[in-house]
N, C-alpha and C positions, 0 to 999 in steps of 0.2 A: 504494500500500500504506500509506503514511503517513496519507493521508486516511481510508482505511477504518479503520485502527487507531485514529484519533482519534475515530471516531464513538461517541457515548455513547447515542444513542436509536434512530436510524434511518438506513438507506441505501436510497435509491430509485434504480433504474437503468433507463434506456431505452437499449438498445444493439442495433444490427443483428446483431452477432456477439459471443458471449462464449465464448472457448475458452482463455484464458490460465489455466493450471492454478494458478500461484502466486497470482493474484488471486482465483480461485475458492476456493482454500484459505483465503486471508485472510478472505474473506467468511464462510466456514463458521466460522472461529474467532470472528468477531464475533457470528455468530448464536448460537453456544454461550454467549457472554457475555450474551445477552439482547437484543442489538441487533435491531430489527425490520428485516428486509431483504426487498425485492421486486425481482425482475429481470424486466423486460419485454423481449422479443426477437422477432425475425422468424423464422418457422418455416423459411424457406428460406435463412437466413444462414449455416448450417453449425454452429450451436450444438448440441452434444451434450446428452444428458440432464443437467440440473443438479440438485444436491441439493435435496431437498424443503425443507430449512431456509432456502433462499433464496427460497422462494415464487415459483418461475418461472411466468411468464405469457406465452403467445404472443399477440401483438397482430395482429389481422386488419385488413387494409386493401386498397384497390383495387390498390395497387402494393406498395411495400416499406415495412416499418417500419424506416426508415433513420436515425432519430434517434440521437444520441450524447449523452445527458444523464445526469449523476450528481448527486444531491442528498444532502448529508450533514446529518443532524440538522435537516432542514427549514429550513436557513439558508444553507449554502454550495452554490453551483450551479456545475457544470462543464459547459461546452458546447463542442463542437469537432467535428473530423473523424475522430478516432482511435477505432477499435473496440477492444474488450478482447481483443486477440489479440497474440501475441508479435511477428509481423511488423509489425503496425500500430504498436506501441509502441516497438519496438527497431530496426526497419529502415526503414520507409517514412517519408516526410516528412508530418507532420501538425501541426495547431495546435489547442490547447485553451486556453480561458480560464476561470479560476475567479473567481467573484464572490460576496462575502458580502452577501446581500440576502434577508431573510425574506419580503418581499412577493413577490419574484420566485419564490422557492421555492414559496410558497403557490399562486401562479397555475399553475405547472407541474404541481403535484400535483393541482389541481382547476381546470382551465382554464375560464374564462368567456369565450367568444369565442376568436378566433385571435391577438389582440394584447395585449401588456402594456407599458405605458409606464412607465419609471422615470427617475430623474434621469440625464440625458445618455445616454439610450439607449432601446431597445425590443426586445422579443422578438416574433417572428412564427412561429406554428405553421402548418405546411403539412400537407395540401394546401390551398392558397389561391392562386388566380391573382393576387390583389392583392399578394401578396408580390413577384412579379416586377415589378409596376407600381411598387412602392416602390423596388426596386433601380434601375429605369430612371430614376425621379425623382432619385435620388441621383447617378447618372451624369450626367444632364442638368444638375445643379446644380454639378458639379465646375468649379473655376476654373483649376487649374494642373496637377495630376497625378492619374493613376489607375494603380495597379499591381494587376493581377489575378493570383492564383495559383490555378489551377483544375485539378482532375483531368479533368472532362468538361465541355465547353462546346459546346452545340448550340442554345441558345435564340435564335431568330432576332431577336426584338425587342431582346434585350440586346446581341447582336452589332451590330445597327443603331445602338443608342445609343452604343456604344463608337466606332463609325466616325464618327458625328456629332460626338462629343466631340473626336476627332482632327482633324476638319475645321475645328473652331472654335478650334484652337490648343492644346488640352489635350495634355500629354505622356502618352500612353497606352502602357502596356507590358503584355504578357501572358506569364506563365510557365505552361507547360502540360506535362502528362505526355506523354512521347514516344510511349507506346503508344497512348493515345487520340488523339494528334495524327495518327497514321497510320490510325486507325480511326474511331470515332464522332465525334470532333471535327474531322475532316479538312476538311469544307466550311467550317466556321466559321473555322478557322485560315487557310485559303486566302483567304477574304474579308478577314480582318483584315490579312493580309500584303499583299494587293493595295492596301489602304488606307494602306500605309506605317506600320503599327503594328509596333513592335519586338517580336519574339517570342523567348522563351527556352524551349528544349526540355530536359527533364530528362535527365540522363546517369547511367550506371551501372545497377545492378540495382534499387535501391529505386524505388517508385512515388512520384511527386509527387502525393500524395493530398490536398493543400491544397484548401480551398474558401472563399477569402476575397478581398475587394477592399479596397484601402487608398487612400483618396481625400483628396487635398490634405494629406497628412501629418497629418491630424487626425481622420479617420473610418475605422472598420473595420467591415466587414460579414463575418461568418464564421458557421460552423455546420456542419451535416452535409449541406448542400444543394449538389449539383452544379447548374450552370446549364443545366438541361434542362427540356423540357416536362413530363416525367414527375414531376420533383421538385416542381413547383408544382401539378400537376393531379391526381396520384395518390398520391404517396409521403407517408408520415408523416415529415416532415423538420422542422428547426428552423433559424431564422435569428436571429442576434444582431446588432443594430445598436448600435455604440458610437460616440457622437458626442463631440466636444471631448475627445479623448484627452489625458491629462496628459503632461507632457514626458518623464518616465521611460518611459512606455508607448510614446510615439512613438519614442524611441531604440531600444527593443527591437525594434519592428516594422521600423524602418529597417535595423537590423543583420540581421534575417532576410531582408529584401529584397536587401541586398547579398550575403549568402551564397548565396541562390538564383541570382542573376545570375552569381556567380563559378563556381558548380558546374554551370551549364547550358551547353548548346551553342546556337549561333546557327543551326545547320542540322540537319535531321533526318539 
């Protein structure tokens, strides 16, 4: 709400689901003040009819329009796993990163190709199978640690890469949502467990809706993308690669990793 309230010119949103009434009302207020607002969403995500002042647009795709991107005044970009719903923002575990970068905002507003490189990082728009190849490359290059926090993990090549990393001595850990661990992610979890990879299962009512990988305490891969074939082959998703994280950012991610481990179970 603070970011919406700070907008002077425009707010552009790509969101799988938009149902949080407080946020919708805040957007309406900004539209009344003359801020240009556009909301792109998935027709099957549960979004009800949005006010015309928000210029709602349904995005068509082979799969889901699953991105979660907010751009304020064509300068500040938010990318993460949280939908604009009350459960997503107040109950479930998610991670969103905000970056001030006008060139990044410009690329996302009018993409040329699927990738955008900026200082110490990169954005990758999906669907694009090469996005999974880039994650595999990052896993293969890991030297000491890999911590994955993931809602759904079914992508066999990425599972293979994690197992290879473990076999060459990298400390690999996975935090997974307990519901998908019993369902869609079951086979992947079994394979990783058999490879002696330590697995943390979420506990309590909230979903572990995270979708990120933390490599060598210096690189973070996050976004709206579950590690599934559909995410890379069909869905409109987004990946943000952050390289050479500054010390204060590393400390924040380390704290989140510790909290996830403390709040999780070692068995289903």
